[in-house]
C-alpha positions in Angstrom: -30.2 70.5 -66.7 -32.6 68.2 -64.8 -32.4 65.5 -67.5 -28.6 65.6 -67.5 -28.4 65.3 -63.7 -30.8 62.4 -63.7 -29.1 60.6 -66.5 -25.7 61.0 -64.8 -27.0 59.7 -61.5 -28.7 56.8 -63.2 -25.5 56.0 -65.1 -23.3 56.1 -62.0 -25.7 54.0 -59.9 -25.9 51.2 -62.5 -22.2 51.0 -63.3 -21.0 47.5 -63.2 -24.3 45.7 -63.7 -27.5 45.7 -61.7 -28.0 46.8 -58.2 -26.3 44.9 -55.4 -29.5 44.1 -53.5 -31.2 41.4 -55.5 -29.5 41.7 -58.9 -32.9 42.0 -60.5 -34.5 39.1 -58.7 -36.2 41.4 -56.1 -38.8 42.8 -58.5 -41.3 40.0 -58.1 -42.4 38.0 -55.1 -42.6 34.8 -57.2 -39.1 34.9 -58.8 -36.3 32.9 -57.2 -32.7 34.0 -57.5 -30.2 31.5 -58.8 -29.3 30.5 -55.2 -33.0 29.8 -54.4 -33.8 33.0 -52.4 -36.9 35.1 -52.6 -35.8 38.7 -51.9 -39.4 40.0 -51.3 -39.8 37.6 -48.4 -36.4 38.6 -47.0 -37.3 42.3 -47.2 -40.6 41.7 -45.3 -38.7 39.7 -42.7 -36.2 42.6 -42.2 -39.1 45.1 -41.9 -40.7 43.0 -39.1 -37.3 42.7 -37.3 -36.7 46.4 -37.5 -40.2 47.4 -36.3 -41.4 47.5 -32.7 -42.5 44.5 -30.7 -46.1 43.4 -31.0 -47.7 41.2 -28.3 -51.2 39.7 -27.7 -52.3 38.3 -24.4 -55.4 36.1 -24.2 -57.4 36.6 -21.0 -60.5 34.8 -19.7 -62.8 37.6 -20.9 -60.9 39.0 -24.0 -57.5 39.8 -25.5 -55.1 42.6 -24.8 -53.0 43.8 -27.7 -49.8 45.9 -27.2 -47.3 47.4 -29.6 -44.0 49.1 -29.1 -44.2 52.2 -31.3 -40.8 53.3 -32.5 -40.7 57.0 -33.6 -38.1 57.2 -36.4 -38.5 61.0 -36.9 -39.2 63.9 -34.7 -41.4 65.2 -37.6 -43.9 62.3 -37.1 -47.1 63.1 -35.4 -47.4 60.9 -32.3 -51.1 60.0 -33.0 -50.3 58.8 -36.5 -48.9 55.5 -37.7 -51.3 53.4 -35.6 -50.3 49.8 -35.0 -53.5 48.5 -33.4 -56.7 48.5 -35.4 -60.3 47.4 -35.0 -61.5 45.0 -37.7 -65.1 44.6 -36.3 -66.9 45.2 -33.0 -65.4 42.0 -31.6 -62.1 41.7 -33.6 -58.9 43.6 -33.7 -55.3 43.3 -34.9 -51.8 44.4 -33.8 -49.3 45.1 -36.6 -45.6 44.7 -37.0 -43.5 45.5 -40.1 -44.3 48.3 -42.6 -47.3 50.4 -41.7 -48.5 50.6 -45.4 -48.6 46.8 -45.6 -50.5 46.7 -42.3 -53.1 49.1 -43.6 -53.6 46.9 -46.6 -54.1 43.9 -44.4 -56.5 45.7 -42.1 -58.5 46.9 -45.1 -58.8 43.4 -46.5 -59.8 42.0 -43.1 -62.5 44.6 -42.6 -63.9 43.8 -46.0 -63.9 40.1 -45.1 -65.8 40.8 -41.9 -68.4 42.9 -43.7 -68.7 40.3 -46.4 -69.3 37.5 -43.9 -71.9 39.6 -42.1 -73.8 40.3 -45.4 -73.7 36.6 -46.4 -74.5 34.9 -43.0 -76.2 37.7 -41.0 -73.9 37.3 -38.1 -70.4 38.4 -37.1 -67.4 36.4 -38.3 -66.4 33.9 -35.7 -63.1 34.6 -33.9 -61.7 31.2 -34.6 -61.9 28.8 -37.6 -62.9 25.2 -37.2 -60.0 22.7 -37.3 
């Protein structure tokens, strides 16, 4: 029964060709559609537009990061889905867009901070030379 249900749903959802979103061109971030669009980039842009506002204010003695946290479900625990993260003792980041993508970026940035500290014996500088 389960196989029949899934095969019927699959057959009905693919009638008339491929899905209407990217027509098969949305599977890879390096594939262009015939009209020159990259759907993965457009999906990421939409995710950022639909997420809360993120702002950073530079002060004389530091930076203030603020995030508008939109709760999409009453089932979501208020302390979960954090949008501000610490990368190192002197560096942080505020995230907009998909939380899972943000977690990946935070993890990579933390690894870069640790790698820099191991290689040079000091914290990574907050700004890169021009």
